[in-house]
Structure formats: structure tokens, C-alpha cells
C-alpha positions in Angstrom: 103.6 89.4 91.4 101.0 92.0 89.4 97.8 92.3 90.9 95.0 95.0 89.3 92.1 95.3 91.3 89.2 97.3 89.7 86.3 98.4 91.7 83.1 100.8 91.8 80.9 99.2 89.7 77.2 98.8 90.7 73.6 98.7 89.6 72.4 102.3 88.0 69.6 104.2 86.6 70.1 105.2 82.9 71.9 109.3 82.4 73.5 108.4 86.2 77.3 108.1 86.7 79.6 105.5 88.2 83.1 106.3 88.7 85.7 103.2 88.3 89.2 102.8 90.1 91.6 100.3 89.2 94.7 99.9 91.3 97.4 97.9 90.7 100.8 96.5 92.6 104.1 95.1 91.5 104.0 97.4 88.5 104.9 100.6 87.9 102.2 102.5 86.4 104.3 105.8 85.2 104.6 106.2 80.6 102.6 102.2 80.7 100.3 101.8 78.2 96.9 101.3 80.1 93.2 101.0 79.6 89.8 99.9 80.3 87.3 97.3 78.4 84.4 95.8 79.0 83.2 92.3 77.6 79.0 91.0 77.7 78.5 87.2 77.4 78.6 85.9 73.5 80.7 89.2 72.0 84.5 90.1 72.4 86.0 92.5 74.9 86.3 96.2 73.5 88.3 99.0 74.0 86.5 101.8 76.4 89.4 103.8 76.5 92.9 104.2 76.6 96.1 105.7 77.4 98.9 105.1 75.7 102.7 105.1 76.5 103.0 109.1 76.4 99.8 110.3 78.0 98.0 110.5 75.1 94.2 108.7 75.3 91.7 107.6 73.2 88.2 107.0 73.1 85.6 105.1 70.2 83.5 107.2 69.3 80.9 106.4 70.3 82.0 106.8 74.2 84.4 109.6 74.0 82.1 112.5 74.9 80.7 109.9 78.3 83.6 108.2 79.8 86.6 110.3 80.9 90.0 107.6 81.9 92.6 109.9 84.2 95.1 108.3 86.4 97.5 109.4 89.4 100.8 107.2 88.2 102.0 107.9 92.4 99.2 106.3 93.4 99.2 103.3 90.5 96.1 104.5 90.6 93.2 104.7 87.0 89.7 105.6 86.8 86.7 105.4 84.4 84.7 108.3 85.1 81.4 107.1 82.9 78.5 109.9 82.4 74.6 109.8 81.2 74.7 105.5 81.7 72.8 103.4 78.8 71.4 100.5 79.1 73.5 98.7 76.2 76.7 99.9 78.9 75.9 97.0 80.7 78.8 94.7 80.8 82.0 93.5 82.9 85.0 96.4 82.9 88.6 95.5 83.2 91.6 97.5 83.6 94.2 96.8 81.9 97.8 97.8 82.5 100.8 96.7 79.6 99.9 93.3 79.5 98.1 92.3 82.6 94.7 91.9 82.9 92.2 92.6 86.4 89.6 90.3 87.6 86.3 93.3 86.4 83.8 95.0 88.3 79.8 94.3 86.7 78.4 97.5 85.4 74.4 96.9 85.0 72.3 99.9 84.1 68.9 99.4 83.9 65.5 101.4 85.1 
């Protein structure tokens, strides 16, 4: 049974940082495409950062400078480092490995 568990979300002020973690079980991280996505109520889920099968990373232009995705396949763990957070980054953040999703972690950016 595949399980992906996110953690690290919370309430922060604008300009602060958060590091999200995604730990997987029942699935191999090595060589698999994976990524982070986010969703706000009433809107479609959007890609925040991803690692393609060959290890190349992709980011939307608005997030490329502030967000960094990384992984340790030996630990079946993926991270999303988010810096200089903005109120518009408020959302539920999900990790995805192959076609499997985690349950999400809430990130709220507010003063």
C-alpha cells in the first residue's frame, strides 16, 4: 500500500520560510517523477515544483526564485523549501509521486 505523508506546514508571516517534507512508503522514489502541488478552495490544483524522471527540476516562473525542490531517494523523502513567502502562497500543499498523492498540509501566510 502506497502512502505519502506531508508535514511542515503552518502559519507564518510574509517574508518568512517553511520547509515541507513528504515521506513515502510502499513506493520507490528513485527514478520516479514527483512534485509538489497546491490548491486553494474554488481553484484548480497547480504545480509548484517537480522533479522529472531524469532528475531535472521544473518550476513555474513565479516560484522559481523562492521555491526549491529536493529529494533523498534513499530515505524516500522529498522536500520543498519555500522562502520569502507571500499571502498568495496560502494553500494546501500536496506531494505527488507517480500518480499517488499525499493528504496535504496547510500553509497559511498572514500578518
